[in-house]
N, C-alpha and C positions, 0 to 999 in steps of 0.2 A: 504494499500500499504506500502511496506517496506521502511525503511529509505533510502536505495539506490535509490529507485524510486523517493522519494521526492527530494533528492539531484540532480538526473538526470534531473528532470523538472526544478529546479532552475538554473542548469547549462545551460540547453538549452535556457531558457529565457534570461539569461545574454548574451549568444552568439547571439541569434536572435535579440534582441532589441538593442544590441550594434552595430551590423551590419546595422540595420535599420537607426540608427542615424549616424554612422561613415562613411558609404559609400557615401551618398549624401553630407555629410559635406566635404569629401575628394574631390569630384567632384567640389564643390563650390570653395575651396581655392587653390587646386593644379592643377585643369584642367579647370579653367576658366568658370565653370558653366556647362560644358558638352555639346559641340556642336556635329554636325553630325559625325565628325571624331572620337571624343571621344566615342560616343555611339557604334561605331563599335568594340571597344576593351573592354569597360566597359558597358554592356547592363543593365543599372540601372533599367529600366522599369520591365523586367521579374524578376530581382533579388528582387525588392521591393515586387512584387506580391506574390512570393513564401515565402518571409520572413513574410509578413503580415498574410498570411493564416496560417502559422506555429505559429506565435505569438498569433493569436486569439485562436487557439486550445490549446496551452500550457497555456495561461492565464486562460481560463475557467477550464481546467483540474487542474491547480495548486490551484485555488481557491476552487474547490470541494475537493481536497485532504486535504487542511487545514481545511475545515469544517468537513471532515471525521475524521481527527485526534482529533479534539476538542470533538467530540461526541463518538468516539470509534466504530462508525458504518462503515460498508464497503461502498465503492463507489456506489455499486449497490442498497443500501437502505439508501439514504441520508435523514437526518432530514431537511425537506423543510422549516420548521419554522425557524430553526437556520440559514440555508442558507440565507433566506430572511432577518433576523435580521443582519447578517454579512454584507450583501450587502447594506443595507439601513441605518444602524445605526453605522457603524464603519469607521475609516479611511482607513482600508484595503479594504472595499467594495467601498468607494469612489474612491480610487486609481485604483481599477479594472475597474470601469465604465469610468474613465477618460482615461485610457489605451485603452480600447476597442474603445472609440470614436476616439482617435487619430489614431488607426490602421485603422479604417474604412475610415477616411479622406484620408489615403495614397493610397487607391485603385484607385479612379478616377484620382488622381494625377499621379500615374504610367501609367495609360492609355493615359494620355495627354502628357507624357514625350517627345514623338517624335515631338509634335507641339510647345510646349513652354518649352523647356528644363530648362532654367534658373529659371523661376517662379516655375516649379515643383520641381527642386532641392532644392530651398529655402524652399518651403512648406514642402517637405519631411524631410528636416533637422529639421525644427521646430517641426513637428509632431513626428518625431523620438525621438527628445530630450524629449518631453512630455512623450511619451510611456516608454522610458528608465528610466526617472526620477521617475516614479511611483513605481519602484522596491525598492526605498529607504523606502517605507512604509511596506515592507515585511521583513525587516532586522533589525539589532540591531540599526541602525541609527534613528529609529522612537521610540525607547524605552525611551529616555530621557524626562525629564520634565522641565518646566520653560524656562528661557532664555538659559540655558546650553543645554537643549534638542533641542531648535531651532538651536543653533549653530552646534550641532552634526549633525542634519538632513541636514543643509545646506552644511556642509562639506562632508557628504555622497553623497549628490546630485552632487556636483562638481566632486567628485571622480568617480562616476558612469559615468558622461558625459565624463570625460577625458579618462577613460578606454575604453569607446565606441568609441571615436575618434581614439585612437590608434589601436584597433582591426579592425575598418573599414579601416584604412590606410593600415594595413598589408594585409587584404583581397584584397583591390584594387591593391596594388602592385603585389600580387601574380597573380591576373587575368591578369596583364600586362606582367609579366615576365615568366610565366610558358610555354606558347607556344614557339615553336622553332623559333629562329630568322631567321634561314636560309630559312625557308618556309614562314615567315610572313613579311619579308621586313624590311626596315629601319624605316618606319613610327612608328612602335610600340616602337623601341629603342628611337627615338626622343621624343615620348610622355612620355616614362618612365623617361627619363632624365629631361624633363619639370616638371613632377610630383615630382621627387626627390628634385628638386630645390624649388618647391612650398611648399613641406613638411618640409624643413629644419628648418625654424624659428618656424612654428607651432608645430613641433615635440618637440622643446625645451620647448615651453610653456606647452605642454601636460605633459612632464616628470616633470617639475616643479610643476604643479598642483597635479599630482599623489603623489609626494614626500611630499609636504606640507599637503595635505588633508589626506594622509595615515598616517602621523605622528600624526595629530590632532585626527583622528579616533581611533588610537591605544591608545592615552593617555586617551581618554574618556572611551574606553572599558577595558583597562588594569589597568590604574591608576599607579602612580609613586611607590606606596607601593607594587605593585605586579610584577614589572618588574624583580626583582631579581629571583623570582621563576616561571617566565613565562614558562620555558621549562619543568616544572613538570606537566603540564596539556596537554591534547590532543589539546585543543584550541591553546595553546602557541606553540606546536610543528608544527601544521598546518600553523600558522602564520609565524613561522621561515622558513618553507619550501617555503612559498609564497614569502617571502622577498628574499631568495637565488635565486629563479627562476627569480624574478624581476630584481635582479642584473645582471643575465645572459642576460636578454632582453636589459638592458641598454648597456651592453658591445656589443651586436650585433648591436644595433641602432648606437652606436658610430662608429663601424666598417663600417656600411653602409654609414654613413655621411662623414667620414673623409678619408676613403680608397676606398671603392667600388664606391661611386658616382663620385669622381674625376677620378677614373680609367675608368668608363664608358664614361665620357666626352672626355677623351684622346683617347679611343678606337673608338669613333665616328669620331673624327678628322682623325684618321688613317684608317678609314673604316674597322675596325676589332672588331665589337661589340660583336660577339657570346661568346667569352671567358669571357668577363666582365659581360654579362648577366647571364652566367652560375654560376659565383661566387655569384652574387647578388641573384639569384634564391635560391641557397643553404642556404644563410644566412637568407633569408626571410622565407623559409620553417621551419627552426629550430626556428626562432623567433615566427612564428605563432604557432608552436607546444607548445612552452613554454607559450604562451598566453592562449591556450586552457586548459592547465593543471592548470594555475593560476586561471582561472575562475572556474574550477571544485573545487579547494581548497576554493575559496570564497564561492561557493554554499554549501560546507561542513561546513565551519565555521559558516554560517548563521543558522545551525541547532543545534549548540553547544552553551553552556553558556560561555560568556567571564569571566575573572577573577573578574571584577567589580561586576558581579551579583551573584557571588558564596557566 
């Protein structure tokens, strides 16, 4: 498979597993666990089923692609002994088995979401966190050794979970704001305002974790002696592009919190919410687009050697 195909699989896994963790987490802290009214606007059950099935497919395919890259053999003629050794004798194989188990657990949970929503949302959040966290073992975060290696891996895990929480929140907000308010009634607007208020503090924590762990990861992968020449490598240029886009997301998040959310609250009081929802919708669409591009850059960065390993 071409390098573009490998990057595409990595990117799709970041998006898929990030949503599997971030969506139920959002329902837990911003929507009170997801009652009957919430399920009408954010159908987590069907969403989880689709994401789980896609996650299972992508995980197996991604593992086979890595095995194929190690042997130089095509996917149609895999080295079964090497695949078995990778699966049973490496951290990468253990991570895959843990991820598949977590994904399988999510299927009955999604089926029971209508009966016991809060229990299922909590279980989905935990299983989603485990599935997303296993991606740390397929990136640079698992390359370190000793205590420093464990610190790097822990930082990468927290970074993954914080990114998944943000991606899930953006997707949930888009599900709430994209339908036309005129035809969907005031209930959706009120639920959106409730979710925005629930996300305000959590969003600050997410951004803080992303900044701190991103800085730590960069220091591990770049090293202070390579910072001056960071932009002379493809890895450094991609990292710079990621940081610029992340700054754009921060700006949009600040706009949503300090301008558009108060505007929506005022519009509800004045019974004129459509315009405020339209502005919020546009901001979230752009923010979601930036998140997708950032995850693509992260997937690409994972295939390149950082300065510290050169």
